C-alpha positions in Angstrom: -41.8 44.1 -8.0 -39.7 40.5 -6.7 -35.7 40.9 -6.8 -33.8 37.2 -7.5 -30.8 37.0 -5.2 -28.0 33.8 -5.7 -26.9 32.3 -2.6 -23.9 30.0 -2.4 -24.0 26.7 -0.4 -20.8 26.2 1.8 -21.3 22.6 1.9 -21.2 21.7 -2.3 -21.0 25.0 -3.9 -24.2 24.6 -5.7 -25.7 27.9 -6.8 -29.6 27.8 -5.4 -32.1 30.8 -6.6 -33.8 32.6 -3.1 -36.5 34.6 -4.2 -37.4 37.5 -1.7 -39.8 40.3 -1.7 -38.4 43.8 -2.1 -38.8 46.0 0.6 -41.4 48.1 -1.1 -44.1 45.8 -2.6 -45.4 46.3 -6.5 -49.0 46.5 -7.2 -50.4 43.3 -7.8 -52.4 44.3 -11.2 -48.9 43.1 -13.3 -49.2 39.4 -13.3 -46.8 39.6 -16.6 -44.4 41.0 -14.5 -44.3 38.3 -11.8 -43.9 35.7 -14.4 -41.0 36.9 -15.8 -38.9 36.2 -12.5 -40.9 33.7 -11.0 -42.6 30.3 -11.6 -46.3 29.5 -11.4 -47.8 30.1 -8.2 -48.7 26.7 -7.7 -45.3 25.6 -8.3 -42.2 25.3 -5.7 -39.4 27.8 -6.7 -36.7 25.6 -9.0 -33.1 25.4 -8.5 -31.2 27.5 -11.2 -29.5 25.5 -13.6 -25.7 24.5 -12.1 -23.2 27.0 -12.9 -20.0 26.3 -14.6 -17.1 25.2 -12.7 -15.0 28.5 -13.3 -18.2 30.5 -11.7 -17.7 28.6 -8.0 -15.2 28.3 -5.5 -12.7 25.6 -6.9 -12.8 22.3 -4.8 -9.5 20.2 -5.6 -9.9 16.6 -6.2 -6.9 14.5 -5.9 -7.7 11.5 -8.2 -6.1 12.2 -11.3 -3.9 14.7 -9.3 -4.2 18.6 -8.4 -1.6 19.8 -11.1 -4.3 19.2 -13.6 -7.0 20.6 -12.0 -4.9 24.0 -11.0 -3.8 24.1 -14.6 -7.1 23.8 -16.1 -8.7 26.6 -14.0 -5.8 29.3 -14.6 -5.1 29.5 -10.4 -2.1 29.1 -8.5 -1.5 28.2 -4.9 1.7 28.4 -2.9 1.6 28.2 1.1 1.8 30.5 3.3 5.3 31.6 4.8 6.6 28.3 3.5 10.2 29.6 2.9 10.3 30.5 6.6 9.5 27.1 7.5 11.5 25.2 5.1 14.6 27.8 6.2 13.7 26.7 9.9 13.5 22.9 9.3 17.0 23.1 7.8 18.2 24.7 10.7 16.7 22.1 12.9 18.1 19.1 10.9 21.7 20.7 11.2 21.6 20.6 14.9 20.0 17.1 14.9 21.5 13.7 13.2 18.7 11.5 11.9 19.0 7.6 11.4 18.5 8.7 7.6 21.8 10.6 7.5 23.8 7.3 8.1 21.7 4.5 7.6 19.5 5.9 4.4 19.1 3.9 1.5 21.8 5.6 -0.4 24.2 4.7 2.8 23.1 1.0 2.0 25.4 0.0 -1.4 29.2 -0.8 -1.0 30.7 2.0 -3.2 33.4 0.1 -4.1 31.6 -2.1 -6.5 30.9 -0.9 -9.9 28.3 1.7 -10.2 25.7 -1.2 -12.0 25.9 -3.0 -8.7 25.5 -0.2 -6.5 22.6 1.2 -8.2 21.2 -2.3 -7.8 22.1 -2.4 -4.3 20.5 1.0 -3.9 17.2 -0.3 -5.8 17.1 -3.5 -3.2 17.5 -0.8 -0.4 14.3 1.0 -1.2 12.7 -1.8 -2.0 13.3 -3.1 1.7 12.9 0.3 3.0 9.0 0.4 2.9 7.2 1.0 6.0 10.6 -0.1 7.8 13.0 1.9 9.9 16.2 2.6 8.5 18.3 1.0 11.0 16.6 -2.3 9.9 16.4 -1.8 6.5 20.4 -0.8 6.6 21.0 -4.1 8.5 19.4 -6.3 6.2 21.2 -5.0 3.2 24.7 -5.5 5.4 23.4 -9.6 5.6 22.6 -9.4 2.0 26.0 -7.6 1.2 27.8 -10.8 3.4 25.8 -13.1 1.4 26.3 -11.6 -2.1 24.2 -8.9 -3.2 24.3 -9.1 -7.0 21.3 -9.8 -9.5 22.7 -13.3 -10.1 22.8 -14.1 -6.3 19.7 -13.5 -5.8 17.9 -14.6 -8.7 19.5 -18.0 -7.8 19.0 -18.2 -3.9 16.3 -19.8 -2.5 13.3 -17.7 -1.6 13.6 -19.2 2.2 17.0 -18.1 2.4 16.1 -14.7 1.3 13.5 -14.5 3.9 15.8 -15.1 6.7 18.5 -12.8 5.6 16.0 -9.6 5.2 13.8 -10.6 8.4 12.6 -8.7 10.3 11.7 -6.1 7.5 8.2 -5.7 7.3 6.6 -7.9 5.0 9.5 -9.9 4.4 7.8 -12.8 2.7 6.6 -10.5 0.2 9.9 -8.6 -0.1 11.6 -12.0 -0.9 9.7 -13.1 -3.6 9.8 -9.4 -4.9 13.7 -9.5 -4.7 14.0 -12.7 -6.8 11.4 -11.9 -9.3 13.2 -8.5 -9.8 16.9 -9.7 -10.0 15.5 -12.2 -12.9 14.0 -9.2 -14.7 16.8 -7.0 -14.4 19.1 -9.7 -15.9 17.0 -10.5 -18.8 16.0 -7.2 -19.6 18.4 -4.7 -18.5 21.7 -6.6 -18.4 21.8 -6.7 -14.5 21.4 -2.6 -14.2 18.0 -1.1 -12.9 15.7 0.9 -15.5 16.8 4.2 -16.1 12.7 5.8 -16.3 10.1 5.8 -13.6 7.9 4.0 -15.7 10.6 1.1 -16.1 11.2 1.1 -12.4 7.5 1.0 -11.6 7.3 -2.2 -14.2 9.5 -4.5 -11.8 7.6 -6.6 -9.0 7.5 -4.3 -5.6 8.7 -1.2 -6.8 6.6 1.9 -6.2 6.5 5.8 -7.4 8.7 6.8 -4.2 11.1 3.8 -4.8 11.0 5.1 -8.4 11.5 8.3 -7.7 14.5 8.2 -5.1 16.2 5.4 -7.4 16.4 8.0 -10.2 18.0 10.9 -8.1 20.3 8.7 -5.9 21.0 6.1 -8.6 21.2 8.1 -11.8 21.6 11.6 -10.5 18.4 12.7 -12.3 16.0 14.3 -10.1 12.4 14.1 -12.2 10.0 13.8 -9.2 9.4 13.9 -5.1 10.2 10.8 -3.2 7.0 11.2 -0.5 7.3 8.5 1.7 5.2 8.3 5.1 7.0 11.0 7.0 7.1 13.5 3.8 3.3 12.8 3.6 2.3 13.3 7.1 4.7 16.8 7.4 3.4 18.1 4.2 -0.2 17.6 5.8 0.6 19.1 8.8 2.2 21.9 7.7 -0.4 23.0 5.2 1.7 22.6 2.5 -1.1 21.2 0.4 -4.3 23.0 -1.2 -6.4 20.3 0.6 -5.6 17.5 2.8 -4.3 14.4 1.2 -4.8 10.6 1.7 -1.8 9.0 0.0 1.7 10.0 -0.7 1.1 9.9 -4.4 -1.9 12.4 -3.9 0.9 14.5 -1.8 3.7 14.2 -3.9 1.2 15.9 -7.4 0.5 18.1 -4.9 3.9 19.3 -3.8 5.1 19.2 -7.1 2.3 21.7 -8.2 4.0 24.4 -6.8 7.5 23.3 -4.7 10.5 24.8 -7.2 11.7 22.0 -9.0 15.4 23.0 -7.9 14.1 21.8 -4.2 12.3 18.7 -5.3 15.8 16.6 -4.3 16.1 18.3 -0.7 13.0 18.0 0.2 12.7 14.2 0.8 15.8 13.9 2.9 15.2 17.2 4.8 11.8 15.9 5.8 12.5 12.2 6.5 15.1 13.1 9.0 12.6 15.8 10.5 9.9 13.4 10.9 12.2 10.9 12.7 13.4 13.2 14.9 11.0 16.0 15.6 8.1 15.7 13.7 7.1 12.3 14.5 3.9 10.3 13.9 3.6 10.1 17.6 4.7 12.5 20.3 5.9 14.9 18.0 8.3 17.8 19.7 5.9 20.9 18.5 6.7 22.6 21.9 10.6 22.8 20.6 10.1 23.4 16.7 11.0 26.8 15.3 7.8 26.4 13.4 5.5 26.0 16.4 3.8 29.6 15.6 3.9 29.1 11.8 2.5 25.5 11.4 -1.1 24.7 11.9 -0.5 21.7 13.3 1.6 23.1 15.8 -0.4 25.9 16.8 -3.0 23.7 17.7 -1.0 21.2 19.6 2.7 22.8 20.4 2.2 23.5 24.2 0.0 20.3 25.2 2.2 18.0 27.1 
């Protein structure tokens, strides 16, 4: 008698049929019984048909975002000890002032002007902030405000003049071009205001998802998604707050939104950005002084290295 045993490969989760003899060999006289469980003697054992997705371990792919994968399989996921980790970050942020606290994009607009203009200046700040330190962005917006930071003035300004005003923000030439193009679109389609939807904001030159979600939150008071920048992306991966490592901020956003309670979406950006600027830095993170050193996978590995 022959027994069939299923073995699962760790690499690709494909089910492979492995045939092994029983401990007590059956008589060889019954060939019909053998044919029922194994291929012809001259053929090598063949792989079993691929199992349905629900029958094997879930491997999450992020090309379309994890939320869809989790919903289709009926599985739920939350990181271990995330509430304790979050509270520890809050405690550390209360004792350490970060650049985002005083020079973040929401601190750049002139609050004495009409709200429509405040929203426009906020959007300009977000457009300049990409891959640029808050201190540099804040100073650039200050120079633009002295020049006259309105859609009308930017639409009329020479592109070279805008470049000089915003330098040394990263990619200042591209950003100057996008500022001028966006100002014209806002005047033509939105009466000088900014769009009130993520789709509308992302349709503007130089505006990506992170900027759009933050503009919706800070400009319109509506939290419809998590603004994920390089700090939020890095820290979420280090903390193990994602079911699988992500490669882009947009993948991280979708993974976080799949489990993080919606009432925390607005807080988590500001909280993690400041934490990333002061403690969980991209280079030389201060793991040994972090309250989460024994809870964070990255901290456990690197926390006590000098």
